[in-house]
Structures are given as structure tokens and as C-alpha cells.
C-alpha angles and dihedrals in degrees: 000000000000116000112251118233114239105274096017117137120222102203134017089241090056091050093047089052091049091049092051092052090051091050091049091052090048094048092046089067090214097115123098116242094263091047090050091053092050092048092048090051092048088049091053092048090050090049092054094046091050091047090051090048089054094048090050090048091050090053090054092052113087133165113230113219133168118241123177089346094305129105113245133181120233128180115253116259113266115250122203114227 
């Protein structure tokens, strides 16, 4: 099993849970200014890690189609949220 870097999230769900905790801490208003900066920075890092996980997942998702009797991979159509 590969060693995890400090702050690296293992799963998307884990990252979302951590990000939710950070948001709750910031919204509570109970943090000092310095602690708020640190929490904000952690939230930004988590957000980038989660975005990277989604981008990697999107690249893995391919739609198999048949063209001229052969199976070919095509990217999934982009969907606006």
C-alpha cells in the first residue's frame, strides 16, 4: 500500500466530508482570524484535490460505441450543471 502524503485524501467522499467540516468551522464564526485563514487555505486545497479527482474520473469514463464494425472509445458528452 502506497504511503499517503500529509493532507492527501483517499476518497472523494472523504474529501467532501472534510471540506464540509471546514465550511462549518468557517461559517460558525468561532475561529480566530489566523485559524480562519488556515481553514480557508485547507478548504481551497481540498477543493483543488476534489476537482482533480473528478477530472481524472471523467477521463476514465468513456462511452463505447461501434464504428465500422469496431469498438471505439468516445468521451462522454459534456453536461452543463
